[in-house]
DRENDRENLO-887404 format. One line per 3 residues: number of its first residue (from 1); their letters; for each residue z, y, x of N, C-alpha, C. Coordinates in steps of 0.05 Angstrom, whole numbers, plus 32768, in hexadecimal, padded with zeros to 4 digits. Each point is the difference from the previous one (the first is absolute). Layout:
% residues N
NUM) A) Z:Y:X:Z:Y:X:Z:Y:X ~ ...
This chain:
% residues 322
1) XXX) 7F56:8259:7DC1:8002:7FE3:8005:8017:7FF5:7FEF ~ 7FFA:7FEA:7FF1:8014:7FF4:7FEF:8016:7FF3:8012 ~ 8017:7FFB:7FF3:8016:7FF3:800F:7FF9:7FE5:800A
4) XXX) 7FF1:7FF0:7FEF:7FF8:7FE5:8007:7FED:8001:8018 ~ 7FEC:8013:7FFF:7FED:8003:8016:800E:8007:801A ~ 8014:8012:7FFE:800F:8009:8018:800F:7FE8:800B
7) XXX) 800C:7FEF:7FEF:800F:7FE9:800A:7FEE:7FEC:800D ~ 7FE8:7FFC:7FF5:7FED:7FEE:800C:7FF6:800A:801B ~ 7FFC:801B:8002:7FF8:800C:8019:8015:7FFC:8015
10) XXX) 801A:8004:7FF9:8016:7FFD:8012:8001:7FE3:800A ~ 7FFE:7FED:7FED:8001:7FE4:8007:7FEA:7FF9:8014 ~ 7FE8:800A:7FFC:7FE9:7FFA:8012:8005:800C:801C
13) XXX) 800C:8019:8000:8005:800D:801A:8015:7FF0:8010 ~ 8013:7FF4:7FF2:8014:7FF0:800E:7FF5:7FE5:8008 ~ 7FF2:7FF3:7FEE:7FF7:7FE4:8005:7FEC:7FFE:8016
16) XXX) 7FF1:8015:8006:7FEC:7FFE:8016:800D:7FFC:801B ~ 801A:8004:8001:800F:7FFD:801A:800F:7FE6:8001 ~ 7FFE:7FEF:7FEC:8010:7FE8:7FFE:7FFC:7FED:8018
19) XXX) 7FE7:7FFB:8008:7FFB:7FED:8015:800C:8009:801B ~ 7FFB:8019:8007:800B:8009:801A:801E:8002:7FFF ~ 800C:8007:7FE9:801D:8001:7FFE:800C:7FE3:8002
22) XXX) 7FF2:7FED:7FF4:8009:7FE4:8002:8000:7FF7:801D ~ 7FEA:8007:800F:7FFF:7FF9:801C:8016:800D:8010 ~ 8006:8019:7FFA:8016:800F:800E:801B:7FF2:7FFA
25) XXX) 8005:7FFB:7FE7:801A:7FF3:7FF8:8002:7FE4:800B ~ 7FE9:7FF2:8002:8001:7FE5:800C:8007:8001:801D ~ 7FF4:8013:800F:8007:8004:801C:801E:8007:8003
28) XXX) 800A:800F:7FEE:801C:8008:8001:8013:7FE9:7FF9 ~ 7FF9:7FEF:7FED:8012:7FED:7FF5:7FFB:7FE3:8007 ~ 7FE7:7FF9:8008:7FF9:7FE5:8008:7FFD:7FEC:7FEA
31) XXX) 7FFF:8009:7FE7:7FFD:7FEE:7FE9:7FED:800C:7FEC ~ 7FEC:7FF0:7FF8:7FED:8009:7FEC:800E:8007:7FE6 ~ 8014:7FF0:7FF9:800E:8003:7FE6:8011:8019:8001
34) XXX) 800F:8005:8016:800F:8018:8002:7FEF:8018:8002 ~ 7FE9:7FFE:800D:7FED:8016:8001:7FF6:8008:7FE5 ~ 7FF9:7FEC:7FEF:7FF7:8005:7FE5:8016:800E:7FF0
37) XXX) 8019:7FF7:8003:8017:800D:7FF3:8003:801C:8009 ~ 7FFE:8005:801A:8003:801B:800B:7FEA:8013:7FF5 ~ 7FE8:7FF6:7FFF:7FEA:8011:7FF6:8003:8006:7FE3
40) XXX) 8009:7FEC:7FF1:8004:8004:7FE3:8016:8015:7FFC ~ 8016:7FFF:800F:8015:8014:7FFE:7FF5:801B:8008 ~ 7FEF:8001:8015:7FF4:8019:8008:7FF0:800C:7FEA
43) XXX) 7FF0:7FF0:7FF3:7FEF:800A:7FEA:8010:800A:7FE9 ~ 8016:7FF2:7FFA:8011:8008:7FE9:800D:801B:8007 ~ 800A:8003:8018:800D:801A:8008:7FEB:8016:8000
46) XXX) 7FE8:7FFA:800A:7FEB:8015:8001:7FF8:8008:7FE4 ~ 7FFD:7FEC:7FEE:7FF8:8006:7FE5:8015:8012:7FF2 ~ 8019:7FF9:8004:8016:800F:7FF3:8002:801C:800C
49) XXX) 7FF9:8003:8019:8004:801A:800D:7FE6:8010:8003 ~ 7FEA:7FF6:7FF5:7FE7:800D:8005:7FFF:801D:7FF5 ~ 800D:8005:7FE9:8000:801B:7FF5:800F:8013:8012
52) XXX) 8011:7FF6:8012:800F:8012:8012:7FF2:8002:801C ~ 7FEB:7FF0:8003:7FF1:8001:8019:7FF0:801A:8001 ~ 8006:8011:8014:7FF5:801B:8000:7FE7:8002:8011
55) XXX) 7FF6:7FEA:800B:7FE8:8001:800F:8003:800D:801B ~ 8018:8002:800A:8004:800B:801B:7FF7:7FEC:8016 ~ 7FFC:7FE8:7FF8:7FF5:7FEB:8012:7FEC:7FF0:7FF0
58) XXX) 7FF0:7FF0:800E:7FED:7FEF:7FF1:800F:7FEB:7FF0 ~ 7FF3:7FF6:7FEB:800C:7FEA:7FF1:8005:7FE8:8013 ~ 7FEE:7FFB:8012:8003:7FE9:8012:8019:8003:8011
61) XXX) 8005:8017:800D:8017:8003:8011:801A:7FFF:7FF0 ~ 7FFE:800B:7FE7:8018:7FFF:7FEE:8007:7FE3:7FF9 ~ 7FEB:7FF0:7FFA:8005:7FE4:7FFA:800C:7FF1:8018
64) XXX) 7FF6:8007:8018:800B:7FF3:8018:801E:8008:8004 ~ 8007:8018:7FFA:801C:8009:8002:8011:7FEF:7FED ~ 7FF6:7FFD:7FE7:8010:7FF0:7FED:8001:7FE3:8009
67) XXX) 7FEA:7FF4:8009:7FFF:7FE4:8008:8012:7FFC:8018 ~ 8000:8013:8013:8012:7FFD:8017:801D:7FFF:7FF8 ~ 8008:8012:7FEE:801C:8000:7FF7:8007:7FE6:7FF2
70) XXX) 7FED:7FF6:7FEF:8005:7FE6:7FF3:8003:7FEA:8014 ~ 7FEF:7FFF:8014:8001:7FEA:8014:8019:8003:8011 ~ 8008:8018:8007:8019:8003:8010:8018:7FF7:7FF0
73) XXX) 8000:8006:7FE6:8016:7FF6:7FEF:8001:7FE2:7FFF ~ 7FE8:7FF4:7FFD:7FFF:7FE3:7FFE:8007:7FF3:801B ~ 7FF9:800C:8016:8006:7FF5:801A:801E:8001:8006
76) XXX) 800E:8013:7FF4:801D:8002:8005:800F:7FE8:7FF4 ~ 7FF5:7FF6:7FEA:800E:7FEB:7FF0:7FF6:7FE4:8006 ~ 7FEE:7FFC:8013:7FF5:7FE6:8005:8000:7FFA:801E
79) XXX) 7FFF:7FE7:8007:7FFE:7FF8:801C:7FE4:8004:800A ~ 7FFE:8001:801A:7FE5:8002:800C:7FF2:7FE6:7FFF ~ 7FE8:8000:7FF7:7FF0:7FE7:7FFE:7FF5:7FF8:801B
82) XXX) 7FFA:7FE7:8004:7FF7:7FF6:8019:7FED:7FE8:7FFC ~ 7FF5:7FF6:8016:7FF1:7FE7:8001:8012:7FEB:800D ~ 7FFB:7FE6:7FFC:8010:7FEC:800D:8001:8004:801E
85) XXX) 7FEA:8009:800C:8000:8004:801D:8013:8016:800A ~ 8009:8011:7FED:8012:8016:8007:801D:7FF7:7FFF ~ 8005:7FE8:7FF4:801C:7FF8:7FFB:800A:7FE9:8011
88) XXX) 7FEE:7FF0:800B:8009:7FE8:800F:7FEB:7FF8:8014 ~ 8007:7FEF:8013:7FEE:7FF5:8013:7FEE:7FEB:7FF2 ~ 7FEA:7FF9:800C:7FEF:7FEB:7FF3:800D:7FE5:7FFF
91) XXX) 7FFA:7FF2:7FEA:800B:7FE5:7FFC:7FEB:7FEC:800A ~ 8007:7FE6:7FFD:7FED:7FEB:8005:7FF7:7FF4:7FE6 ~ 7FEB:7FF0:8001:7FF5:7FF3:7FE8:8014:7FED:7FF4
94) XXX) 8013:7FF6:8010:8014:7FED:7FF6:8018:800E:7FF3 ~ 8002:801A:8002:8016:800F:7FF4:8000:7FFD:7FE2 ~ 8016:7FF8:7FF3:8001:7FFE:7FE3:7FFB:801C:7FF3
97) XXX) 7FF3:7FFF:7FE9:7FFC:8019:7FF1:801C:8009:7FF5 ~ 8005:801A:8003:8019:800B:7FF7:7FFE:8006:7FE2 ~ 8016:800A:7FF5:8001:8005:7FE3:7FF0:8019:7FF8
100) XXX) 7FF8:8010:8013:7FF1:8018:7FFA:8013:8018:7FFC ~ 7FF7:8018:8007:800F:8018:7FFD:7FF5:8010:7FE8 ~ 8010:8012:7FF5:7FF8:8010:7FE8:7FE6:8010:8005
103) XXX) 7FF1:8005:7FEB:7FE7:800F:8002:8004:801A:800E ~ 8016:800D:7FFC:8005:801B:800C:8002:7FFF:801E ~ 8001:7FE8:800C:8001:7FFE:801D:7FE5:8006:800D
106) XXX) 7FEA:7FFA:7FF1:7FE6:7FFD:800D:7FEC:8017:7FFB ~ 7FF1:8006:8014:7FE7:800F:7FFD:7FEE:7FEF:7FEE ~ 7FF3:800C:7FEC:7FEE:7FF1:7FEF:7FE4:800A:8002
109) XXX) 7FED:7FF0:7FF8:7FE3:8008:8000:7FFA:8013:7FEA ~ 7FEA:800E:8002:7FF6:8012:7FEB:7FE2:7FFD:7FFE ~ 7FF5:7FFE:7FE7:7FE3:7FFF:7FFD:7FF3:801A:800A
112) XXX) 7FE9:7FFD:800E:7FF2:8018:800A:7FFB:8014:7FEA ~ 7FF8:7FF6:7FE8:7FF9:8012:7FEB:8016:8012:7FF6 ~ 8019:7FF8:8006:8017:8011:7FF8:8005:8017:8013
115) XXX) 7FF7:7FFD:8019:8008:8014:8015:7FE8:800C:800F ~ 7FE8:7FF6:7FFC:7FE9:800A:800F:7FEB:800A:7FED ~ 7FF7:8019:8003:7FEA:800A:7FF0:7FE6:7FF3:800A
118) XXX) 7FEF:7FFB:7FED:7FE7:7FF2:8006:7FEB:8013:800B ~ 8002:801A:7FFA:7FEC:8013:800A:800B:8010:8018 ~ 7FF1:8014:8008:8009:8011:8016:7FF3:7FF9:801B
121) XXX) 8008:800E:8014:7FF5:7FFD:801B:8008:7FE5:800C ~ 7FED:7FF1:800B:8007:7FE5:800B:8015:8001:8015 ~ 8000:8015:8011:8014:8002:8015:801C:8003:7FF3
124) XXX) 8002:8011:7FEC:801A:8003:7FF2:8009:7FE6:7FF3 ~ 7FEC:7FF2:7FF4:8007:7FE6:7FF4:800B:7FEC:8015 ~ 7FF4:8000:8017:8009:7FEE:8016:801D:8007:8008
127) XXX) 8006:8019:8003:801B:8008:8007:8013:7FF9:7FE9 ~ 7FF8:8003:7FE7:8011:7FF9:7FEA:8006:7FE2:8000 ~ 7FEB:7FEF:8005:8004:7FE3:8001:8014:7FF9:8016
130) XXX) 7FFE:800D:8017:8012:7FFA:8016:801C:8008:7FFA ~ 8003:8015:7FF0:801B:800A:7FFA:8010:7FF0:7FEC ~ 7FF3:7FEC:7FF3:800F:7FEF:7FEE:8001:7FE3:800B
133) XXX) 7FF9:7FFC:8019:8002:7FE5:800C:801D:7FF8:8000 ~ 8005:7FE6:7FFD:801C:7FF6:7FFE:8010:8007:8019 ~ 7FF5:7FFE:8018:800F:8005:8018:800A:801D:8000
136) XXX) 7FEE:8013:7FF8:8009:801C:8001:8014:8005:7FEA ~ 7FFC:7FF5:7FE8:8014:8004:7FEB:801B:7FF6:8009 ~ 8001:7FE9:800D:801A:7FF5:800A:800B:8013:8015
139) XXX) 7FEF:800A:8012:800A:8013:8014:800C:8019:7FF4 ~ 7FF3:800A:7FEB:800A:8018:7FF3:801C:7FFC:7FF4 ~ 8006:7FE8:7FF7:801A:7FFB:7FF4:8016:8002:8014
142) XXX) 7FFA:7FFF:801A:8015:8003:8015:8009:801D:8003 ~ 7FF1:8012:7FF5:8007:801C:8002:8013:8009:7FEA ~ 8010:8015:8007:8010:800C:7FEB:7FED:800C:7FEB
145) XXX) 8008:8000:7FE6:7FED:8008:7FEB:7FF2:801B:8005 ~ 800F:8015:8008:7FF3:801A:8005:7FED:7FFF:8017 ~ 8007:7FF1:8015:7FED:7FFD:8016:7FE7:7FF2:7FF7
148) XXX) 8004:7FEC:7FEF:7FE9:7FF1:7FF4:7FED:8013:7FF2 ~ 800C:8011:7FEF:7FF0:8013:7FF1:7FF1:8013:8012 ~ 800E:800B:8015:7FF3:8012:8013:7FE9:7FF2:800E
151) XXX) 8004:7FE8:800A:7FEB:7FF2:800E:7FE8:7FFB:7FEF ~ 8004:7FF7:7FE7:7FEA:7FFA:7FEE:7FF0:801A:7FFA ~ 800F:8015:7FF9:7FF3:8019:7FF9:7FF0:800C:8017
154) XXX) 800C:7FFE:8018:7FF3:800D:8017:7FEA:7FEE:800C ~ 8006:7FE6:8004:7FEE:7FEF:800F:7FEB:7FF2:7FEF ~ 8008:7FF9:7FE7:7FED:7FF2:7FEF:7FF0:8013:7FEE
157) XXX) 800F:8013:7FF4:7FF3:8013:7FED:7FF7:801A:800D ~ 8007:8003:8019:7FF7:8017:8010:8009:801B:7FF4 ~ 8018:8001:7FF5:800B:8019:7FF7:8008:8011:8019
160) XXX) 8000:801A:7FFD:800A:8012:8015:801F:7FFF:8000 ~ 800B:8005:8017:801D:8000:8002:800D:8014:7FEC ~ 7FF3:8017:7FFD:800A:8014:7FED:8000:7FF6:7FE3
163) XXX) 7FEB:7FF1:7FF9:7FFE:7FF4:7FE5:8016:7FEC:7FFB ~ 8005:7FEF:8015:8015:7FEC:7FFD:801C:800D:7FFE ~ 8004:8015:8011:8019:800F:7FFF:8005:800C:7FE4
166) XXX) 7FEB:800B:7FF4:8004:800B:7FE5:8006:7FEA:7FEC ~ 7FF2:7FEA:8002:8005:7FEA:7FED:801D:7FF5:8003 ~ 800A:7FFF:8018:801B:7FF4:8004:8016:8015:8001
169) XXX) 7FF9:8019:7FFB:8013:8016:8000:800F:8001:801B ~ 7FF1:8000:8015:800C:8000:801B:7FEE:8012:8012 ~ 8007:8000:801A:7FF1:8011:8013:7FEA:7FF0:800E
172) XXX) 7FED:800F:800B:7FEB:7FF3:8010:800C:7FF2:8018 ~ 8014:800C:800C:800D:7FF4:8017:800D:7FE5:7FF8 ~ 800C:7FFF:7FE9:800C:7FE7:7FF7:7FEB:7FEB:7FFB
175) XXX) 7FE9:8008:7FF4:7FEB:7FED:7FFC:7FF5:7FF5:801A ~ 7FFB:8012:8013:7FF6:7FF6:801A:8014:7FEE:800E ~ 801A:8006:7FFE:8014:7FEF:800C:8001:7FE4:7FF2
178) XXX) 7FFE:8000:7FE6:8000:7FE6:7FF1:7FE7:7FF0:8007 ~ 7FEA:800D:8003:7FE7:7FF2:8008:8002:7FF4:801C ~ 800C:800F:8012:8003:7FF6:801C:8013:7FE8:8000
181) XXX) 8015:8001:7FF1:8013:7FE9:7FFF:7FF3:7FE8:7FF3 ~ 7FF0:8005:7FEB:7FF2:7FEA:7FF2:7FEC:7FF2:8013 ~ 7FF1:8010:800E:7FEC:7FF5:8013:800E:7FEF:8015
184) XXX) 8017:800B:800A:800F:7FF1:8015:800A:7FE6:7FF6 ~ 800A:7FFF:7FE7:800A:7FE7:7FF4:7FEA:7FEC:7FFE ~ 7FE9:8008:7FF6:7FE9:7FEE:7FFD:7FF5:7FF6:801A
187) XXX) 7FFF:8012:8014:7FF6:7FF8:801A:8013:7FEC:800D ~ 801A:8004:7FFC:8014:7FED:800C:7FFD:7FE4:7FF3 ~ 7FF7:7FFF:7FE7:7FFC:7FE7:7FF3:7FE5:7FF4:8003
190) XXX) 7FEF:800D:8010:7FE5:7FF6:8004:7FEC:8009:7FEC ~ 8008:8011:7FED:7FED:800A:7FEC:7FFC:801E:8005 ~ 7FE8:8009:7FFA:7FFA:801D:8003:7FF5:800A:7FE5
193) XXX) 8002:801A:7FFB:7FF3:800B:7FE8:7FE2:7FFA:7FFF ~ 7FF4:8003:7FE9:7FE4:7FFB:7FFD:7FF0:8014:8010 ~ 7FF0:7FF6:8012:7FEE:8011:8010:7FE4:7FF6:7FFE
196) XXX) 7FFC:7FE6:8005:7FE5:7FF5:8000:7FFB:7FF3:7FE4 ~ 7FEB:8007:7FF3:7FFA:7FF4:7FE6:7FFA:7FE3:8002 ~ 8005:7FF2:7FEB:7FFA:7FE3:7FFF:7FE2:7FFC:8001
199) XXX) 7FF8:7FEA:800E:7FE4:7FFA:8003:7FF6:7FF5:7FE5 ~ 7FEA:800B:7FF5:7FF5:7FF5:7FE7:7FF9:7FE3:8002 ~ 8001:7FF2:7FEA:7FF9:7FE4:7FFF:7FE3:7FFD:800A
202) XXX) 7FFB:7FEE:8013:7FE5:7FFC:800A:7FF9:7FE2:7FFD ~ 7FE8:7FF9:8009:7FF7:7FE5:7FFC:8011:7FEC:800F ~ 800B:8007:8018:8010:7FEE:800F:801A:7FFA:7FF0
205) XXX) 800C:8014:7FF5:8019:7FFC:7FF0:7FFA:7FF0:7FE7 ~ 7FEA:8006:7FF3:7FF9:7FF1:7FE8:7FFC:7FE2:8007 ~ 7FF3:7FFB:8016:7FFC:7FE4:8009:801B:7FF3:8006
208) XXX) 8012:800E:800D:801A:7FF5:8007:8010:7FF9:7FE6 ~ 7FFF:8012:7FEC:800E:7FFA:7FE7:7FF3:7FE9:7FF1 ~ 7FE6:7FFE:8001:7FF2:7FEA:7FF3:8008:7FE5:800C
211) XXX) 8002:8000:801B:8009:7FE8:800D:801D:7FF9:7FFA ~ 8010:8015:7FFD:801D:7FFC:7FF9:8002:7FF3:7FE4 ~ 7FF1:800B:7FED:8001:7FF5:7FE5:7FF6:7FE3:8000
214) XXX) 7FEA:7FFB:800E:7FF5:7FE5:8001:8015:7FED:800C ~ 800C:8008:8016:8013:7FEE:800E:8019:7FFC:7FEF ~ 8009:8015:7FF2:8019:7FFD:7FF0:7FFB:7FEE:7FE8
217) XXX) 7FE9:8005:7FF2:7FFB:7FF0:7FE8:7FFA:7FE3:8007 ~ 7FF4:7FFB:8017:7FFC:7FE4:8009:8019:7FF4:800D ~ 8012:8011:8005:8019:7FFA:800F:7FFA:7FF3:801B
220) XXX) 7FED:800D:800D:7FFA:7FF8:801C:8010:8011:8012 ~ 8018:7FF6:8008:8012:8010:8010:7FF7:8005:801C ~ 7FEF:7FEF:800B:7FF4:8005:801A:7FEE:8018:7FFF
223) XXX) 7FEF:8001:7FEB:7FED:8016:7FFD:800F:801A:7FF9 ~ 8016:7FFD:7FF0:800F:8018:7FF8:800E:800C:8018 ~ 800F:7FF0:800F:800F:800B:8017:7FEE:800A:8016
226) XXX) 7FE7:7FF6:8001:7FED:800B:8014:7FF9:801D:7FFB ~ 8006:8009:7FE8:7FFA:801C:7FF9:8017:8013:8006 ~ 8017:7FF4:8007:8018:8010:8004:8003:800A:801D
229) XXX) 800B:8018:8002:8008:800A:801A:8017:7FF0:800B ~ 8003:7FFF:801A:8016:7FF0:800C:801C:8009:7FF7 ~ 8002:8019:7FF8:801A:800B:7FF7:8000:8004:7FE1
232) XXX) 7FEE:7FF3:7FF2:7FFE:8004:7FE3:801B:7FF8:7FF3 ~ 8006:800E:7FEA:8019:7FFB:7FF1:7FFA:7FF7:7FE4 ~ 8012:7FF0:7FF5:8000:7FF8:7FE4:801B:8008:7FF4
235) XXX) 8000:8010:7FEB:8019:8008:7FF3:7FFC:7FFB:7FE2 ~ 8017:7FFB:7FF2:7FFF:7FF8:7FE4:8017:800C:7FF0 ~ 8002:801A:7FFE:8016:800B:7FEF:7FFF:7FF4:7FE4
238) XXX) 8016:7FF8:7FF4:801B:8009:8006:800F:7FF0:8015 ~ 7FF3:7FEE:800F:800E:7FF1:8014:8002:8010:801A ~ 8017:7FFE:800D:8004:800E:8019:7FF1:7FF2:8017
241) XXX) 7FFB:7FE7:7FFD:7FF2:7FF0:8014:7FE4:800C:8005 ~ 7FF8:8001:801A:7FE5:8006:8008:7FF9:7FF1:8019 ~ 7FE6:7FFC:8004:7FF6:7FF0:8017:7FED:8010:8011
244) XXX) 7FFF:7FF8:801A:7FED:800D:8012:7FF0:7FEB:800F ~ 7FE6:8005:8001:7FEF:7FEE:8010:7FF2:7FEB:7FF0 ~ 7FE7:7FFA:8007:7FF0:7FEC:7FF2:800E:7FE4:7FFE
247) XXX) 800D:7FF8:8015:800D:7FE5:8000:8015:7FFE:7FEA ~ 8012:8014:7FFE:8015:7FFF:7FEC:7FF5:8004:7FE4 ~ 7FEC:8011:7FFD:7FF3:8004:7FE6:7FF3:7FE7:7FF6
250) XXX) 7FF1:7FF3:8012:7FF3:7FE7:7FF9:8015:7FEB:7FF8 ~ 8015:7FFD:800F:8015:7FEC:7FFA:800D:8006:7FE5 ~ 8004:801A:7FFA:800C:8007:7FE6:7FEE:7FF8:7FE9
253) XXX) 7FE6:8006:8002:7FEE:7FF9:7FEA:7FFD:7FE2:7FFD ~ 8005:7FF1:8015:7FFE:7FE3:7FFE:801B:7FF3:7FF9 ~ 8015:8011:8000:801B:7FF6:7FF9:800A:800D:7FE7
256) XXX) 8012:8013:8002:800C:800D:7FE9:7FEC:800B:7FED ~ 7FEA:800B:800B:7FEC:800E:7FF0:7FE9:7FEE:7FF6 ~ 8004:7FE6:8001:7FEA:7FED:7FFA:7FF7:8004:7FE3
259) XXX) 8011:800B:7FEF:7FF8:8005:7FE4:7FE9:8013:7FFD ~ 7FF9:800E:8016:7FEA:8013:7FFF:7FE5:7FF1:8002 ~ 8000:7FE7:8007:7FE8:7FF0:8001:7FF2:8001:7FE5
262) XXX) 7FE6:8005:7FFF:7FF2:8002:7FE7:8001:801A:7FF2 ~ 800B:8015:800E:8001:801B:7FF4:7FE4:800C:7FFE ~ 7FFF:8014:7FED:7FE8:8011:7FFF:8008:801D:8005
265) XXX) 7FEE:800E:800D:8005:801C:8007:7FEC:8012:7FF2 ~ 800B:8015:7FF3:7FEF:8015:7FF3:8003:8019:8010 ~ 7FE9:800D:8007:8001:8018:8011:800D:8018:7FF1
268) XXX) 8010:800F:800F:800C:8019:7FF7:7FFE:8014:8017 ~ 8009:8018:7FFB:8006:8014:8015:801C:800B:7FFB ~ 800F:8001:8015:801C:800A:7FFE:8007:800D:801A
271) XXX) 800F:8016:7FFE:8009:800E:8018:7FEA:8007:8014 ~ 7FE8:8006:7FF5:7FEA:8007:8011:7FF5:7FE9:8010 ~ 8007:7FE8:7FF8:7FF9:7FE8:8010:7FF5:7FEB:7FED
274) XXX) 7FF1:7FEC:800B:7FF7:7FEA:7FF0:8018:7FF0:7FF6 ~ 7FFE:7FF5:7FE8:8016:7FF1:7FF5:7FF5:7FEA:7FED ~ 8011:7FEE:7FF9:7FF8:7FEA:7FEE:8016:7FF9:7FED
277) XXX) 7FF9:7FF8:7FE8:8013:7FF4:7FEE:7FFE:7FE2:8004 ~ 8016:7FF3:8006:8001:7FE3:8005:800A:7FF2:7FE8 ~ 7FF0:7FED:7FF6:8008:7FEE:7FEA:8002:7FE4:800B
280) XXX) 8017:7FF4:7FFD:8003:7FE4:8008:7FF2:7FED:7FEC ~ 7FFE:7FE6:8007:7FF2:7FED:7FEE:800B:8002:7FE3 ~ 7FEE:7FFE:7FED:8007:8003:7FE4:7FFF:801D:7FF7
283) XXX) 7FF6:8012:8012:7FFE:801C:7FF8:801A:800F:8000 ~ 8014:7FF6:800F:801B:800D:7FFF:8001:8017:8013 ~ 8007:8018:7FF7:8003:8017:8012:8014:7FFB:8016
286) XXX) 7FF9:8006:8018:8012:7FFB:8016:8006:8018:8012 ~ 7FEC:8010:8007:8005:8016:8012:7FEA:8014:7FFF ~ 8007:8019:8007:7FEC:8014:8008:8001:8001:801F
289) XXX) 7FE9:7FF9:800C:7FFE:8000:801D:7FF3:801A:8009 ~ 800D:800E:8012:7FF4:8018:800D:7FFA:7FF8:801D ~ 7FE7:8004:8008:7FF7:7FF6:801A:7FFD:8017:8014
292) XXX) 800E:7FFD:8017:7FFC:8013:8016:7FEC:7FF5:8014 ~ 7FED:8012:8008:7FEB:7FF8:8013:7FFF:8013:8017 ~ 7FFD:7FF6:8018:7FFC:8011:8018:7FF0:7FF1:8014
295) XXX) 7FEC:800E:800B:7FF0:7FF5:8016:7FF3:7FE5:7FF9 ~ 7FF7:7FFD:7FE7:7FF1:7FE8:7FF8:8012:7FE8:7FFA ~ 801A:8004:7FFE:8012:7FEA:7FFA:8014:8009:7FEA
298) XXX) 800A:7FEC:7FF2:8015:8006:7FEC:801A:8001:800E ~ 800E:8017:7FFC:801A:8004:800E:8017:7FFD:7FEE ~ 7FFC:8001:7FE5:8016:7FFD:7FEE:7FF8:7FF4:7FE5
301) XXX) 800F:7FEC:7FF7:7FFD:7FF5:7FE5:801A:8008:7FF1 ~ 7FFE:8014:7FEF:8017:800B:7FF2:7FFE:7FF5:7FE3 ~ 8010:7FEC:7FFA:7FFF:7FF3:7FE6:8018:8009:7FEF
304) XXX) 7FFA:800E:7FEA:8015:800A:7FEE:8001:7FEE:7FE8 ~ 8018:7FF4:7FFC:8002:7FEA:7FEC:800B:8008:7FE5 ~ 8005:801A:7FFC:800B:8009:7FE6:7FE9:8003:7FEC
307) XXX) 7FF5:7FE9:7FF8:7FE8:8000:7FEF:8005:800B:7FE4 ~ 8019:7FFD:7FF6:8005:8009:7FE5:7FFC:801E:7FFD ~ 8004:800F:8016:7FFD:801D:8000:7FE5:8008:800C
310) XXX) 7FF9:7FF2:8016:7FE8:8009:800F:7FE6:7FF9:7FF3 ~ 7FFE:7FE9:7FF4:7FE6:7FF9:7FF4:7FF9:8013:7FE9 ~ 8012:8008:7FEE:7FF9:8015:7FEC:7FF9:801A:800D
313) XXX) 800E:8008:8016:7FFB:8019:800E:7FE3:8001:8009 ~ 7FF6:7FE9:800A:7FE5:7FFF:800A:7FEC:7FF8:7FEB ~ 8008:7FFE:7FE7:7FEE:7FF9:7FEA:7FF6:7FE4:8002
316) XXX) 800F:7FED:800A:7FF8:7FE5:8005:8007:7FEE:7FE8 ~ 7FF0:7FEC:7FFB:8007:7FED:7FEA:801A:7FF1:8006 ~ 800F:7FFA:7FEB:8019:7FF2:8003:7FFC:7FE3:8008
319) XXX) 7FE8:7FF6:7FFC:7FF9:7FE5:8009:7FE2:7FFF:8004 ~ 7FF8:7FF0:8013:7FE4:7FFE:8007:7FF5:7FE5:7FF4 ~ 7FEA:8002:7FF2:7FF5:7FE8:7FF4:7FF6:7FEE:8016
322) X) 8004:7FE6:7FFE:7FF6:7FED:8014:7FE2:8002:8004
């Protein structure tokens, strides 16, 4: 085998794991951009060290070991990311918009195509979608980094305790202890590890989303808020402000948010959930909206306003033609 052929073969063996590694790093770090950086660093380290890889483990588990070390190093030097709901009590529609907090403060959205394989068993795909939901990603950030890694590897990826212990250079007892503490932390915060797979999109959900788009684009706030759960939330990173309940959300859209009137929505998928790119009048990029749905109602409108970074990430046009 020629040197060039061997290099191409190595590259292919590494690249076939990119999507699942990106999903793992995203769960660890809470940012699509940091996850991409972590995976790229993982690939560089793996490429440089491949000739020393002795095959005592699979390429996949070796890559996870490298990715875990990269993520743990990155987690040491950065603050834990969060959602507005994790930082403050709900505001009212009359609350002035704040100056906004730095990007590193926030959990960010991620395109499904970056973190979810399109093939495979439907049940596994459903679990994978649930494991990148915004609420779970935010919950994971409350854990110490090593606990986070243990929980993801054991609960999401279904690794054996002995495999996780080998990856982390620790004992099975330490892994089990870390998993128990991680579960307790999430349970205390009202979140639990992934157990039940997300329900696939059905006709009822498609109808709900179609009505949402119609109401939003017509700016019929009565019709829009009729689709919301009584405890629905609206958040808008980088702003710390967030709202709860149809009444406050309606008042905000008719007050501070009135510039959204006349917007157009383009369908996306992000974080295993339905999403939309919002363009304000004139085709101006405004937000990536990630929609939470439960029991036939919209429970969360998560609007991410960092369009300079997010629209290219999602492959969206910089401006929408009228």
